[in-house]
Phi, psi and omega in degrees: 000126184265348181275168181300156180302321179207155179191164175265134172243098187069239180253009177251132179270135179247131180230124181260141173207161178251145177278123178258165180308318182297342180274352190247166173269188183297339180268004180080016179258139180299128177295135191306322183290339181291337176297328177296320178293318178300316181295320178299316178301316181296318178296322177298319180290329174303308181297317180300315180293334177277354179092016179267114178268106184298323179298315179296322178297319180290311184287320183276315185260344184072027183241150178214154173272135180222145177283125176264322182212144177213121175250131185235133172243129179254124183252320181205153183277149167266154186232165178312132178075359175299146171262121183250158175227127178257122178262121181241126181230127176281121183263333180205147178231114179253182181299326183230007184211166171216147177255130181234133173257130180233139179234126178256125183225161169290141179297149182304329181263014178293153182303334180267004169088017174060071178285183178296198182300136171267318184215142174234135178236136171245115190237135171253123179252136174240154173265129179240153177266184184300334180270004176085009179265151178301142180221153179297146173291130178304140184303321180296325177289317178300320179298323178291326183280326188311314182296344184259003179284128181235129180285178184299335179274358176093008178249162178304135184278131179258350185246040178290152172297143178284143179250117182280156178305143181283133176280116185271009177292142179263144178281000000 
């Protein structure tokens, strides 16, 4: 793949990866749980490209992103050596959570020609503190995410929940 590993195309983040032998079963088909790992990598790259250092958030603020809910639909299998592209779109931003829709597809230049969706994930991410309780998204992080929120019709969302400034006091 000659294009960058990840990038934003409009308000959707694109992350490219190749299927390796370790990702597949004995038949060369991607094991179903590995799509969750692929999606996690893509979500991590969304934050990285926006300038959110998860390690610093954990060490400095005591906060982490955690999956609260994930619904997955499998449409077609990916296979050994396929070039995949994960499309990640933030659908909602709340005070302590965000909803992300992810679509895993063969990359357009893949040998099989970039078919439609292979897998779709609807994920709710929450921010948790060190004790595992929900915590507000830090305002600086929310500000970075806001421009990329897209409503269900595909346009920038104007009715997002407001995210109040994060209280940086330590317990």
